[in-house]
N, CA, C, O and the ligand as a Tripos MOL2 file, in Angstrom:
@<TRIPOS>MOLECULE
protein
  241   239    61     0     0
PROTEIN
NO_CHARGES

@<TRIPOS>ATOM
      1 N          -4.5560  -26.4370  -10.8240 N.3       1 MET1
      2 CA         -3.9760  -27.8310  -10.9420 C.3       1 MET1
      3 C          -3.0310  -28.0610   -9.8200 C.2       1 MET1
      4 O          -2.0920  -27.2910   -9.6190 O.2       1 MET1
      5 N          -3.2620  -29.1110   -9.0810 N.am      2 ALA2
      6 CA         -2.4740  -29.4970   -8.0350 C.3       2 ALA2
      7 C          -1.0690  -30.1580   -8.4580 C.2       2 ALA2
      8 O          -0.9770  -31.0370   -9.3150 O.2       2 ALA2
      9 N          -0.0820  -29.6620   -7.8010 N.am      3 VAL3
     10 CA          1.2770  -30.1810   -8.0050 C.3       3 VAL3
     11 C           1.9040  -30.6600   -6.7230 C.2       3 VAL3
     12 O           1.8660  -29.9960   -5.6870 O.2       3 VAL3
     13 N           2.4760  -31.8250   -6.8280 N.am      4 PRO4
     14 CA          3.0440  -32.4910   -5.6970 C.3       4 PRO4
     15 C           4.0520  -31.5420   -5.0020 C.2       4 PRO4
     16 O           4.8720  -30.9170   -5.6750 O.2       4 PRO4
     17 N           3.9930  -31.4420   -3.7280 N.am      5 LYS5
     18 CA          4.8800  -30.3460   -2.9880 C.3       5 LYS5
     19 C           6.4230  -30.5630   -3.3630 C.2       5 LYS5
     20 O           7.1520  -29.5840   -3.5220 O.2       5 LYS5
     21 N           6.8660  -31.7840   -3.4900 N.am      6 ARG6
     22 CA          8.2970  -31.9910   -3.7700 C.3       6 ARG6
     23 C           8.6880  -31.7280   -5.2010 C.2       6 ARG6
     24 O           9.8620  -31.7290   -5.5730 O.2       6 ARG6
     25 N           7.6590  -31.5050   -5.9860 N.am      7 LYS7
     26 CA          7.8680  -31.1970   -7.4520 C.3       7 LYS7
     27 C           7.9990  -29.7100   -7.5970 C.2       7 LYS7
     28 O           8.4810  -29.2420   -8.6280 O.2       7 LYS7
     29 N           7.5950  -28.9500   -6.6170 N.am      8 MET8
     30 CA          7.5920  -27.4630   -6.7610 C.3       8 MET8
     31 C           8.9860  -26.9730   -6.2380 C.2       8 MET8
     32 O           9.3450  -27.2180   -5.0860 O.2       8 MET8
     33 N           9.7940  -26.2380   -7.1700 N.am      9 SER9
     34 CA         11.0130  -25.5670   -6.7650 C.3       9 SER9
     35 C          10.7440  -24.5120   -5.7410 C.2       9 SER9
     36 O           9.6610  -23.9330   -5.6580 O.2       9 SER9
     37 N          11.7520  -24.2890   -4.9770 N.am     10 LYS10
     38 CA         11.6270  -23.1030   -3.9580 C.3      10 LYS10
     39 C          11.4970  -21.8450   -4.8090 C.2      10 LYS10
     40 O          10.7890  -20.9350   -4.3770 O.2      10 LYS10
     41 N          12.1610  -21.7040   -6.0590 N.am     11 SER11
     42 CA         11.9950  -20.5830   -6.8650 C.3      11 SER11
     43 C          10.4540  -20.3690   -7.2770 C.2      11 SER11
     44 O           9.9410  -19.2520   -7.2270 O.2      11 SER11
     45 N           9.8380  -21.3740   -7.6380 N.am     12 LYS12
     46 CA          8.5310  -21.3430   -8.1630 C.3      12 LYS12
     47 C           7.5020  -21.0510   -6.9560 C.2      12 LYS12
     48 O           6.4780  -20.3950   -7.1430 O.2      12 LYS12
     49 N           7.8100  -21.5190   -5.8660 N.am     13 VAL13
     50 CA          6.9600  -21.1620   -4.7300 C.3      13 VAL13
     51 C           7.0800  -19.7520   -4.3520 C.2      13 VAL13
     52 O           6.0700  -19.0700   -4.1770 O.2      13 VAL13
     53 N           8.4040  -19.2220   -4.2010 N.am     14 ARG14
     54 CA          8.5880  -17.8760   -3.8800 C.3      14 ARG14
     55 C           8.1990  -16.8910   -4.9390 C.2      14 ARG14
     56 O           7.8210  -15.7680   -4.6050 O.2      14 ARG14
     57 N           8.2740  -17.2600   -6.2400 N.am     15 MET15
     58 CA          7.6870  -16.4250   -7.2390 C.3      15 MET15
     59 C           6.2620  -16.3210   -7.0110 C.2      15 MET15
     60 O           5.7610  -15.2150   -7.2120 O.2      15 MET15
     61 N           5.4880  -17.3060   -6.6120 N.am     16 ARG16
     62 CA          4.0420  -17.2580   -6.4880 C.3      16 ARG16
     63 C           3.8030  -16.4490   -5.2220 C.2      16 ARG16
     64 O           2.9150  -15.5970   -5.2560 O.2      16 ARG16
     65 N           4.4760  -16.6220   -4.1570 N.am     17 LYS17
     66 CA          4.1480  -16.0840   -2.8790 C.3      17 LYS17
     67 C           4.4740  -14.5020   -2.9970 C.2      17 LYS17
     68 O           3.9370  -13.6930   -2.2400 O.2      17 LYS17
     69 N           5.3320  -14.1460   -3.9360 N.am     18 ARG18
     70 CA          5.7740  -12.7590   -3.9930 C.3      18 ARG18
     71 C           4.5050  -11.9140   -4.2910 C.2      18 ARG18
     72 O           4.3490  -10.7920   -3.8110 O.2      18 ARG18
     73 N           3.5890  -12.5320   -5.1290 N.am     19 SER19
     74 CA          2.3800  -11.8560   -5.2950 C.3      19 SER19
     75 C           1.3210  -11.6710   -4.0250 C.2      19 SER19
     76 O           0.3540  -10.9100   -4.0060 O.2      19 SER19
     77 N           1.7270  -12.5030   -3.0470 N.am     20 HIS20
     78 CA          0.8790  -12.4540   -1.7960 C.3      20 HIS20
     79 C           1.2790  -11.2730   -0.9150 C.2      20 HIS20
     80 O           0.5500  -10.9480    0.0220 O.2      20 HIS20
     81 N           2.4010  -10.6250   -1.1790 N.am     21 ARG21
     82 CA          2.8200   -9.7020   -0.2760 C.3      21 ARG21
     83 C           1.8570   -8.4200   -0.1490 C.2      21 ARG21
     84 O           1.1880   -8.0680   -1.1190 O.2      21 ARG21
     85 N           1.8130   -7.8190    0.9260 N.am     22 VAL22
     86 CA          0.9690   -6.6470    1.1590 C.3      22 VAL22
     87 C           1.6120   -5.5340    0.5470 C.2      22 VAL22
     88 O           2.8290   -5.4070    0.6770 O.2      22 VAL22
     89 N           0.9110   -4.6720   -0.1360 N.am     23 HIS23
     90 CA          1.4950   -3.5300   -0.7230 C.3      23 HIS23
     91 C           1.5070   -2.3850    0.2890 C.2      23 HIS23
     92 O           0.5810   -1.5770    0.3470 O.2      23 HIS23
     93 N           2.5690   -2.3370    1.0770 N.am     24 VAL24
     94 CA          2.6340   -1.2700    2.1060 C.3      24 VAL24
     95 C           3.5130   -0.0830    1.7560 C.2      24 VAL24
     96 O           3.4350    0.9340    2.4440 O.2      24 VAL24
     97 N           4.3150   -0.1510    0.7630 N.am     25 THR25
     98 CA          5.3150    0.8440    0.4420 C.3      25 THR25
     99 C           4.4480    1.8830   -0.3640 C.2      25 THR25
    100 O           3.5760    1.5910   -1.1810 O.2      25 THR25
    101 N           4.8800    3.2730    0.0480 N.am     26 GLY26
    102 CA          4.5860    4.3590   -0.8150 C.3      26 GLY26
    103 C           3.3290    4.8450   -1.0660 C.2      26 GLY26
    104 O           2.5260    5.0490   -0.1560 O.2      26 GLY26
    105 N           3.0580    5.0730   -2.3650 N.am     27 GLY27
    106 CA          1.9690    5.9120   -2.7940 C.3      27 GLY27
    107 C           2.5530    7.1130   -3.4080 C.2      27 GLY27
    108 O           3.7000    7.0830   -3.8520 O.2      27 GLY27
    109 N           1.7700    8.2440   -3.4580 N.am     28 THR28
    110 CA          2.1440    9.4230   -3.9810 C.3      28 THR28
    111 C           2.2390   10.4970   -2.9000 C.2      28 THR28
    112 O           1.4300   10.4980   -1.9720 O.2      28 THR28
    113 N           3.1980   11.4020   -2.9930 N.am     29 PRO29
    114 CA          3.2560   12.4810   -2.0640 C.3      29 PRO29
    115 C           1.8400   13.3830   -2.0480 C.2      29 PRO29
    116 O           1.2400   13.7180   -3.0690 O.2      29 PRO29
    117 N           1.4760   13.6690   -0.8320 N.am     30 CYS30
    118 CA          0.2840   14.4740   -0.7550 C.3      30 CYS30
    119 C           0.5950   15.9220   -1.2550 C.2      30 CYS30
    120 O           1.6070   16.5290   -0.9040 O.2      30 CYS30
    121 N          -0.3150   16.4090   -2.0710 N.am     31 PRO31
    122 CA          0.0230   17.8470   -2.6670 C.3      31 PRO31
    123 C          -0.1530   18.9390   -1.4870 C.2      31 PRO31
    124 O           0.3280   20.0650   -1.6060 O.2      31 PRO31
    125 N          -0.7650   18.5960   -0.5150 N.am     32 GLN32
    126 CA         -1.0060   19.5630    0.6240 C.3      32 GLN32
    127 C           0.1800   19.5460    1.5490 C.2      32 GLN32
    128 O           0.7250   20.6090    1.8460 O.2      32 GLN32
    129 N           0.6260   18.3520    2.0370 N.am     33 CYS33
    130 CA          1.6390   18.3290    3.0920 C.3      33 CYS33
    131 C           2.9050   17.6260    2.7050 C.2      33 CYS33
    132 O           3.9390   17.6990    3.3700 O.2      33 CYS33
    133 N           2.7690   16.9210    1.5630 N.am     34 GLY34
    134 CA          4.0240   16.2520    1.0120 C.3      34 GLY34
    135 C           4.1690   14.8520    1.5420 C.2      34 GLY34
    136 O           4.9730   14.1000    0.9920 O.2      34 GLY34
    137 N           3.4270   14.4280    2.6100 N.am     35 ALA35
    138 CA          3.7140   13.1560    3.1080 C.3      35 ALA35
    139 C           3.0820   12.0870    2.1540 C.2      35 ALA35
    140 O           2.1040   12.2900    1.4340 O.2      35 ALA35
    141 N           3.8000   10.8960    2.2590 N.am     36 LEU36
    142 CA          3.3580    9.7750    1.4180 C.3      36 LEU36
    143 C           2.0220    9.3360    1.8440 C.2      36 LEU36
    144 O           1.7620    9.0510    3.0120 O.2      36 LEU36
    145 N           1.0980    9.2810    0.7790 N.am     37 ARG37
    146 CA         -0.2710    8.7680    1.0470 C.3      37 ARG37
    147 C          -0.7280    7.6930    0.0130 C.2      37 ARG37
    148 O          -0.1570    7.7380   -1.0760 O.2      37 ARG37
    149 N          -1.5760    6.8350    0.1800 N.am     38 ARG38
    150 CA         -2.1180    6.0340   -0.7610 C.3      38 ARG38
    151 C          -2.9820    6.7990   -1.7670 C.2      38 ARG38
    152 O          -3.7760    7.6480   -1.3610 O.2      38 ARG38
    153 N          -2.8530    6.5320   -3.0120 N.am     39 SER39
    154 CA         -3.8170    7.2320   -3.9350 C.3      39 SER39
    155 C          -5.2630    6.9170   -3.5560 C.2      39 SER39
    156 O          -5.5080    5.8620   -2.9720 O.2      39 SER39
    157 N          -6.2280    7.7820   -3.8610 N.am     40 HIS40
    158 CA         -7.5490    7.6540   -3.7630 C.3      40 HIS40
    159 C          -7.8710    7.4740   -2.3220 C.2      40 HIS40
    160 O          -8.9690    6.9950   -2.0370 O.2      40 HIS40
    161 N          -6.9590    7.8350   -1.2970 N.am     41 ARG41
    162 CA         -7.3500    7.7980    0.0700 C.3      41 ARG41
    163 C          -7.0510    9.1530    0.6890 C.2      41 ARG41
    164 O          -6.2180    9.9180    0.2030 O.2      41 ARG41
    165 N          -7.7400    9.4140    1.7460 N.am     42 VAL42
    166 CA         -7.5100   10.6410    2.5490 C.3      42 VAL42
    167 C          -6.2310   10.6920    2.9810 C.2      42 VAL42
    168 O          -5.7780    9.5970    3.3110 O.2      42 VAL42
    169 N          -5.4570   11.6830    3.0890 N.am     43 CYS43
    170 CA         -4.0610   11.7740    3.6320 C.3      43 CYS43
    171 C          -4.1470   11.6340    5.0810 C.2      43 CYS43
    172 O          -4.9420   12.3270    5.7160 O.2      43 CYS43
    173 N          -3.3770   10.7790    5.6520 N.am     44 PRO44
    174 CA         -3.4920   10.4420    7.0520 C.3      44 PRO44
    175 C          -2.8050   11.5810    7.7660 C.2      44 PRO44
    176 O          -3.0840   11.7180    8.9570 O.2      44 PRO44
    177 N          -1.9840   12.3810    7.2360 N.am     45 ALA45
    178 CA         -1.2120   13.4170    8.0320 C.3      45 ALA45
    179 C          -1.8780   14.6640    8.0460 C.2      45 ALA45
    180 O          -1.8450   15.3480    9.0690 O.2      45 ALA45
    181 N          -2.5210   15.0700    6.9630 N.am     46 CYS46
    182 CA         -3.2800   16.4190    7.0640 C.3      46 CYS46
    183 C          -4.8250   16.3290    6.9100 C.2      46 CYS46
    184 O          -5.5440   17.2780    7.2230 O.2      46 CYS46
    185 N          -5.3360   15.1110    6.3980 N.am     47 GLY47
    186 CA         -6.7110   15.0810    6.4010 C.3      47 GLY47
    187 C          -7.2750   15.6680    5.1010 C.2      47 GLY47
    188 O          -8.4730   15.9330    5.0010 O.2      47 GLY47
    189 N          -6.3960   15.8690    4.1030 N.am     48 TYR48
    190 CA         -6.9300   16.4420    2.8950 C.3      48 TYR48
    191 C          -7.2710   15.3960    1.8900 C.2      48 TYR48
    192 O          -6.6130   14.3570    1.8390 O.2      48 TYR48
    193 N          -8.2060   15.6120    1.1410 N.am     49 TYR49
    194 CA         -8.5760   14.8420   -0.1270 C.3      49 TYR49
    195 C          -9.1850   15.6980   -1.1590 C.2      49 TYR49
    196 O         -10.0340   16.5150   -0.8050 O.2      49 TYR49
    197 N          -8.8710   15.6090   -2.2980 N.am     50 ASN50
    198 CA         -9.3790   16.3590   -3.4040 C.3      50 ASN50
    199 C          -9.3200   17.9680   -3.0540 C.2      50 ASN50
    200 O         -10.2770   18.7310   -3.1840 O.2      50 ASN50
    201 N          -8.1180   18.3040   -2.6240 N.am     51 LYS51
    202 CA         -7.8820   19.7150   -2.3370 C.3      51 LYS51
    203 C          -8.7500   20.4020   -1.3660 C.2      51 LYS51
    204 O          -8.9480   21.6160   -1.3920 O.2      51 LYS51
    205 N          -9.2590   19.5950   -0.5140 N.am     52 ARG52
    206 CA        -10.0810   20.2320    0.5830 C.3      52 ARG52
    207 C          -9.9390   19.3930    1.8570 C.2      52 ARG52
    208 O          -9.6590   18.1970    1.7900 O.2      52 ARG52
    209 N         -10.1210   19.9800    2.9300 N.am     53 GLN53
    210 CA        -10.0050   19.2020    4.2760 C.3      53 GLN53
    211 C         -11.2910   18.4440    4.5110 C.2      53 GLN53
    212 O         -12.3880   18.9960    4.5920 O.2      53 GLN53
    213 N         -11.0800   17.1010    4.6180 N.am     54 VAL54
    214 CA        -12.3040   16.2640    4.7980 C.3      54 VAL54
    215 C         -12.1900   15.5990    6.2940 C.2      54 VAL54
    216 O         -13.2090   15.1440    6.8140 O.2      54 VAL54
    217 N         -11.0000   15.5540    6.9360 N.am     55 LEU55
    218 CA        -10.9630   15.1350    8.1820 C.3      55 LEU55
    219 C         -10.2300   16.0710    9.0860 C.2      55 LEU55
    220 O          -9.3560   16.8130    8.6380 O.2      55 LEU55
    221 N         -10.5640   16.0550   10.3450 N.am     56 THR56
    222 CA         -9.8040   16.9000   11.1680 C.3      56 THR56
    223 C          -8.8120   16.0620   11.7820 C.2      56 THR56
    224 O          -9.1370   15.0300   12.3680 O.2      56 THR56
    225 N          -7.4390   16.5040   11.6670 N.am     57 VAL57
    226 CA         -6.3900   15.7650   12.1260 C.3      57 VAL57
    227 C          -5.8020   16.3860   13.4340 C.2      57 VAL57
    228 O          -5.2520   17.4860   13.3770 O.2      57 VAL57
    229 N          -5.9040   15.7210   14.5820 N.am     58 GLU58
    230 CA         -5.4740   16.3900   15.8820 C.3      58 GLU58
    231 C          -3.8120   16.2820   15.8430 C.2      58 GLU58
    232 O          -3.1910   15.2310   15.6890 O.2      58 GLU58
    233 N          -3.3030   17.4500   15.9980 N.am     59 THR59
    234 CA         -1.7320   17.5200   16.0890 C.3      59 THR59
    235 C          -1.2900   17.5010   17.5280 C.2      59 THR59
    236 O          -1.3980   18.4890   18.2550 O.2      59 THR59
    237 N          -0.7810   16.3340   17.9230 N.am     60 ALA60
    238 CA         -0.4640   16.1700   19.2940 C.3      60 ALA60
    239 C           0.9380   16.7620   19.5870 C.2      60 ALA60
    240 O           1.4000   16.7190   20.7270 O.2      60 ALA60
    241 ZN         -1.3430   15.5430    3.4080 Zn       61 ZN61
@<TRIPOS>BOND
     1     1     2 1
     2     2     3 1
     3     3     4 2
     4     3     5 am
     5     5     6 1
     6     6     7 1
     7     7     8 2
     8     7     9 am
     9     9    10 1
    10    10    11 1
    11    11    12 2
    12    11    13 am
    13    13    14 1
    14    14    15 1
    15    15    16 2
    16    15    17 am
    17    17    18 1
    18    18    19 1
    19    19    20 2
    20    19    21 am
    21    21    22 1
    22    22    23 1
    23    23    24 2
    24    23    25 am
    25    25    26 1
    26    26    27 1
    27    27    28 2
    28    27    29 am
    29    29    30 1
    30    30    31 1
    31    31    32 2
    32    31    33 am
    33    33    34 1
    34    34    35 1
    35    35    36 2
    36    35    37 am
    37    37    38 1
    38    38    39 1
    39    39    40 2
    40    39    41 am
    41    41    42 1
    42    42    43 1
    43    43    44 2
    44    43    45 am
    45    45    46 1
    46    46    47 1
    47    47    48 2
    48    47    49 am
    49    49    50 1
    50    50    51 1
    51    51    52 2
    52    51    53 am
    53    53    54 1
    54    54    55 1
    55    55    56 2
    56    55    57 am
    57    57    58 1
    58    58    59 1
    59    59    60 2
    60    59    61 am
    61    61    62 1
    62    62    63 1
    63    63    64 2
    64    63    65 am
    65    65    66 1
    66    66    67 1
    67    67    68 2
    68    67    69 am
    69    69    70 1
    70    70    71 1
    71    71    72 2
    72    71    73 am
    73    73    74 1
    74    74    75 1
    75    75    76 2
    76    75    77 am
    77    77    78 1
    78    78    79 1
    79    79    80 2
    80    79    81 am
    81    81    82 1
    82    82    83 1
    83    83    84 2
    84    83    85 am
    85    85    86 1
    86    86    87 1
    87    87    88 2
    88    87    89 am
    89    89    90 1
    90    90    91 1
    91    91    92 2
    92    91    93 am
    93    93    94 1
    94    94    95 1
    95    95    96 2
    96    95    97 am
    97    97    98 1
    98    98    99 1
    99    99   100 2
   100    99   101 am
   101   101   102 1
   102   102   103 1
   103   103   104 2
   104   103   105 am
   105   105   106 1
   106   106   107 1
   107   107   108 2
   108   107   109 am
   109   109   110 1
   110   110   111 1
   111   111   112 2
   112   111   113 am
   113   113   114 1
   114   114   115 1
   115   115   116 2
   116   115   117 am
   117   117   118 1
   118   118   119 1
   119   119   120 2
   120   119   121 am
   121   121   122 1
   122   122   123 1
   123   123   124 2
   124   123   125 am
   125   125   126 1
   126   126   127 1
   127   127   128 2
   128   127   129 am
   129   129   130 1
   130   130   131 1
   131   131   132 2
   132   131   133 am
   133   133   134 1
   134   134   135 1
   135   135   136 2
   136   135   137 am
   137   137   138 1
   138   138   139 1
   139   139   140 2
   140   139   141 am
   141   141   142 1
   142   142   143 1
   143   143   144 2
   144   143   145 am
   145   145   146 1
   146   146   147 1
   147   147   148 2
   148   147   149 am
   149   149   150 1
   150   150   151 1
   151   151   152 2
   152   151   153 am
   153   153   154 1
   154   154   155 1
   155   155   156 2
   156   155   157 am
   157   157   158 1
   158   158   159 1
   159   159   160 2
   160   159   161 am
   161   161   162 1
   162   162   163 1
   163   163   164 2
   164   163   165 am
   165   165   166 1
   166   166   167 1
   167   167   168 2
   168   167   169 am
   169   169   170 1
   170   170   171 1
   171   171   172 2
   172   171   173 am
   173   173   174 1
   174   174   175 1
   175   175   176 2
   176   175   177 am
   177   177   178 1
   178   178   179 1
   179   179   180 2
   180   179   181 am
   181   181   182 1
   182   182   183 1
   183   183   184 2
   184   183   185 am
   185   185   186 1
   186   186   187 1
   187   187   188 2
   188   187   189 am
   189   189   190 1
   190   190   191 1
   191   191   192 2
   192   191   193 am
   193   193   194 1
   194   194   195 1
   195   195   196 2
   196   195   197 am
   197   197   198 1
   198   198   199 1
   199   199   200 2
   200   199   201 am
   201   201   202 1
   202   202   203 1
   203   203   204 2
   204   203   205 am
   205   205   206 1
   206   206   207 1
   207   207   208 2
   208   207   209 am
   209   209   210 1
   210   210   211 1
   211   211   212 2
   212   211   213 am
   213   213   214 1
   214   214   215 1
   215   215   216 2
   216   215   217 am
   217   217   218 1
   218   218   219 1
   219   219   220 2
   220   219   221 am
   221   221   222 1
   222   222   223 1
   223   223   224 2
   224   223   225 am
   225   225   226 1
   226   226   227 1
   227   227   228 2
   228   227   229 am
   229   229   230 1
   230   230   231 1
   231   231   232 2
   232   231   233 am
   233   233   234 1
   234   234   235 1
   235   235   236 2
   236   235   237 am
   237   237   238 1
   238   238   239 1
   239   239   240 2
@<TRIPOS>SUBSTRUCTURE
     1 MET1         2 RESIDUE 1 A MET
     2 ALA2         6 RESIDUE 1 A ALA
     3 VAL3        10 RESIDUE 1 A VAL
     4 PRO4        14 RESIDUE 1 A PRO
     5 LYS5        18 RESIDUE 1 A LYS
     6 ARG6        22 RESIDUE 1 A ARG
     7 LYS7        26 RESIDUE 1 A LYS
     8 MET8        30 RESIDUE 1 A MET
     9 SER9        34 RESIDUE 1 A SER
    10 LYS10       38 RESIDUE 1 A LYS
    11 SER11       42 RESIDUE 1 A SER
    12 LYS12       46 RESIDUE 1 A LYS
    13 VAL13       50 RESIDUE 1 A VAL
    14 ARG14       54 RESIDUE 1 A ARG
    15 MET15       58 RESIDUE 1 A MET
    16 ARG16       62 RESIDUE 1 A ARG
    17 LYS17       66 RESIDUE 1 A LYS
    18 ARG18       70 RESIDUE 1 A ARG
    19 SER19       74 RESIDUE 1 A SER
    20 HIS20       78 RESIDUE 1 A HIS
    21 ARG21       82 RESIDUE 1 A ARG
    22 VAL22       86 RESIDUE 1 A VAL
    23 HIS23       90 RESIDUE 1 A HIS
    24 VAL24       94 RESIDUE 1 A VAL
    25 THR25       98 RESIDUE 1 A THR
    26 GLY26      102 RESIDUE 1 A GLY
    27 GLY27      106 RESIDUE 1 A GLY
    28 THR28      110 RESIDUE 1 A THR
    29 PRO29      114 RESIDUE 1 A PRO
    30 CYS30      118 RESIDUE 1 A CYS
    31 PRO31      122 RESIDUE 1 A PRO
    32 GLN32      126 RESIDUE 1 A GLN
    33 CYS33      130 RESIDUE 1 A CYS
    34 GLY34      134 RESIDUE 1 A GLY
    35 ALA35      138 RESIDUE 1 A ALA
    36 LEU36      142 RESIDUE 1 A LEU
    37 ARG37      146 RESIDUE 1 A ARG
    38 ARG38      150 RESIDUE 1 A ARG
    39 SER39      154 RESIDUE 1 A SER
    40 HIS40      158 RESIDUE 1 A HIS
    41 ARG41      162 RESIDUE 1 A ARG
    42 VAL42      166 RESIDUE 1 A VAL
    43 CYS43      170 RESIDUE 1 A CYS
    44 PRO44      174 RESIDUE 1 A PRO
    45 ALA45      178 RESIDUE 1 A ALA
    46 CYS46      182 RESIDUE 1 A CYS
    47 GLY47      186 RESIDUE 1 A GLY
    48 TYR48      190 RESIDUE 1 A TYR
    49 TYR49      194 RESIDUE 1 A TYR
    50 ASN50      198 RESIDUE 1 A ASN
    51 LYS51      202 RESIDUE 1 A LYS
    52 ARG52      206 RESIDUE 1 A ARG
    53 GLN53      210 RESIDUE 1 A GLN
    54 VAL54      214 RESIDUE 1 A VAL
    55 LEU55      218 RESIDUE 1 A LEU
    56 THR56      222 RESIDUE 1 A THR
    57 VAL57      226 RESIDUE 1 A VAL
    58 GLU58      230 RESIDUE 1 A GLU
    59 THR59      234 RESIDUE 1 A THR
    60 ALA60      238 RESIDUE 1 A ALA
    61 ZN61       241 GROUP 0 **** ****
């Protein structure tokens, strides 16, 4: 349902836009190295997933 722009309060607009934010924060700590990683993703720090190494991570 379209609502005229001047009828929408800043609060309402901001409340809606809050759901558009990118979820960048956190995740859970990696059981292997303790670094924060997203769940169901390979750990970017050590390359472990499901208790085994699936990626080789170069340590520079
Ligand atoms: Zn890790």
